[in-house]
KEVEX-189485 format. One record per residue (C-alpha): residue in one letter; x, y, z. Coordinates in pm, whole numbers, plus 50000, padded with zeros to 5 digits. Example, Ala and Ser with C-alpha at 12.3 -4.5 7.8 and 13.67 -1.06 7.14 Angstrom:
2
a512304955050780 s513674989450714 
# end
This chain:
80
x296737659970902 x299507669670664 x298537682970324 x301837681170134 x303307648570014 x306607654870193 x304767661570520 x302767629470478 x305957610070419 x307567626070721 x304577615570933 x304977579470817 x308697580170885 x308207595271230 x305727568271324 x308137540571222 x311067556971401 x309017562371716 x308127525271732 x311717515071666 x313087539071926 x310567527272182 x311907491872149 x315517503172183 x314647524172487 x312807494972648 x315817472172593 x318097498472745 x315897501373053 x315997463573097 x319797463873082 x320007492073335 x317687473173567 x319837441873529 x322897461673639 x321067474173945 x320237438374042 x323607423173948 x326607445773890 x328477417773710 x326867426273375 x328397460873341 x330337453473021 x327167443672836 x325377473672984 x328087497572870 x327857483172521 x324077487472521 x324417523472638 x326947530972363 x324607515672107 x321737537272233 x323897568472192 x324867558271842 x321207553971752 x320297587371905 x318107572672179 x319917589772467 x322237619572499 x325997612672517 x326237629672856 x323567606772995 x325517577072863 x328657589173038 x326727593573361 x325237558573337 x328567542273261 x330137560373554 x327407547273782 x327887512073644 x331597513773724 x330957526474077 x328407498874136 x330847472674012 x333607486074239 x331277486874537 x330267450774470 x333897440174438 x334907455674769 x331837442974956 
# end
């Protein structure tokens, strides 16, 4: 356990942030799963991915990779 006041505060902050980030990450996973099932929701998914990057949940390169996959899935669905 932390001994200094600043370390104790940091522990409290980390616990709150971890819970908050877990919720954001869960929501993002749900959106990604929705795109896999129905590629018509790519605009909402791209917005959710951008929000996750802004909040620091995922790396920007991962977001670019996901959005690229969303676009390919949407194109494949449109041609099929």
